Structures are given as structure tokens and as C-alpha cells.
C-alpha positions as CSV (number, residue, x, y, z in Angstrom):
1,M,0.0,0.0,0.0
2,K,1.2,3.5,-0.8
3,K,0.9,6.8,1.2
4,D,0.7,10.3,-0.2
5,T,3.0,12.7,1.6
6,T,3.8,16.3,0.9
7,I,7.3,17.9,0.8
8,N,8.3,21.5,0.2
9,I,10.8,22.0,-2.6
10,T,12.3,25.0,-4.3
11,D,11.9,25.7,-8.0
12,T,15.6,25.1,-8.5
13,Y,15.6,21.8,-6.9
14,R,12.5,20.8,-8.8
15,E,14.2,21.6,-12.1
16,I,17.2,19.5,-11.0
17,I,14.9,16.5,-10.1
18,I,13.1,16.9,-13.5
19,Q,16.4,16.8,-15.5
20,K,17.9,14.0,-13.6
21,A,14.8,11.9,-13.8
22,K,14.8,12.3,-17.5
23,E,18.4,11.5,-17.8
24,L,17.9,8.2,-15.7
25,D,14.7,7.5,-17.4
26,I,12.7,7.2,-14.1
27,S,9.8,9.1,-12.6
28,Q,10.5,12.1,-10.5
29,N,8.8,10.5,-7.6
30,E,11.1,7.5,-7.9
31,L,14.2,9.8,-8.0
32,M,13.2,11.6,-4.9
33,V,12.6,8.4,-3.0
34,R,16.0,7.1,-4.2
35,L,17.7,10.3,-2.9
36,I,16.0,10.2,0.4
37,K,16.9,6.5,0.8
38,K,20.5,7.3,-0.1
39,Y,20.7,10.0,2.4
40,M,19.2,7.8,5.1
41,N,21.7,5.0,4.4
42,K,24.7,7.2,4.5
43,N,23.6,9.1,7.7
44,K,22.3,6.3,10.0
45,G,24.4,7.4,13.1
46,N,23.5,11.0,13.2
47,L,20.9,10.9,15.9
48,R,19.9,14.0,17.7
49,R,18.3,14.2,21.1
50,F,16.5,16.9,23.1
51,C,16.1,19.4,20.2
52,S,13.5,20.6,17.7
53,I,13.0,19.2,14.2
54,Q,15.2,21.1,11.7
55,Y,13.5,22.4,8.6
56,Q,14.9,24.0,5.4
57,T,16.0,27.5,5.7
58,K,13.7,30.1,4.1
59,S,15.0,31.8,1.1
60,E,14.4,35.5,0.3
61,S,15.1,34.8,-3.4
62,E,13.2,31.5,-3.9
63,K,9.9,30.3,-2.7
64,F,8.9,26.7,-1.8
65,E,6.4,24.7,-3.7
66,K,4.5,21.8,-2.4
67,E,5.2,18.4,-4.1
68,H,3.5,15.1,-3.5
69,L,5.4,11.9,-3.0
70,W,3.8,8.5,-3.3
71,I,5.7,6.1,-1.0
72,D,5.1,2.7,0.5
73,N,4.1,2.3,4.1
74,V,7.4,0.9,5.3
75,F,9.4,3.8,3.8
76,Y,6.8,6.2,5.2
77,E,7.5,4.9,8.6
78,K,11.3,5.3,8.1
79,C,10.7,8.8,7.1
80,Q,8.8,9.3,10.4
81,D,11.8,7.8,12.3
82,V,14.0,10.4,10.6
83,R,11.8,13.2,11.9
84,R,11.7,11.5,15.4
85,F,15.4,10.4,15.9
86,H,17.4,12.6,13.5
87,K,15.2,15.6,14.0
88,L,15.2,16.5,10.3
89,S,12.1,17.2,8.1
90,V,11.8,15.0,5.1
91,S,11.8,18.1,2.9
92,L,15.2,19.0,4.4
93,V,16.5,15.4,3.9
94,L,15.6,15.7,0.3
95,A,17.3,19.1,-0.1
96,L,20.4,17.7,1.5
97,A,20.4,14.6,-0.7
98,I,20.0,16.7,-3.8
99,K,23.1,18.7,-2.8
100,L,25.1,15.7,-1.8
101,Y,24.2,12.9,-4.2
102,I,22.4,14.2,-7.3
103,D,25.6,14.0,-9.5
104,T,26.4,10.5,-8.3
105,I,23.0,8.8,-8.1
106,T,22.5,6.0,-10.7
107,V,19.7,3.8,-12.0
108,D,21.0,1.1,-9.6
109,D,20.7,3.2,-6.5
């Protein structure tokens, strides 16, 4: 079963996702899920305690748009764990994953 969840993404990152998804011949949704999973796998030990959830920094020059992600229930729970234990919003995890991994992600990731 799949869940619909909403993330916030800048127009710049949206364009990067569109181009990379075309390059890899996969859906934008699939690319975003793969990027989030890659970030999660590379940052398993970065647990934060006794602090608030960290969100993306607001930008004066760019606005955020809502994007819907369809993800399976197990992955949805993992995203909730990132919020609870790593204290990062899923939107921030995607933004960090784009910065760190967009150039190296492949069809096999």
C-alpha cells in the first residue's frame, strides 16, 4: 500500500529533479525516493536528542512549492523515524540529498 505525503521543494531543486529523472529514465517520484533513501543509508548514526526538528532555511530569493510523494508504508515509517530520531524534516533530507548525491546517483541506487 502507498501513502501520499507532501514535501516542500524550491523551483531550482524541482528543475534539477526533472532533468535528472529524464536522464535516468525514471519518474521524478522514484528519483526523490531514491535520493532520500541514499541520504538515510549514508547518515544512519547522526541521531539528535533533546532538540527541535530542523527544517529548510527560508530563502528570500526562492519560494517553496508543495510536491506530493507516493511512498510505500514501510518507507513512510522510516521517514517518520528520521523526523523523530534525526530531528530532520523529510523536505530537508531531500534538499540535503540533492546537494550531496544528485551528481552521483545512478539507476542502480
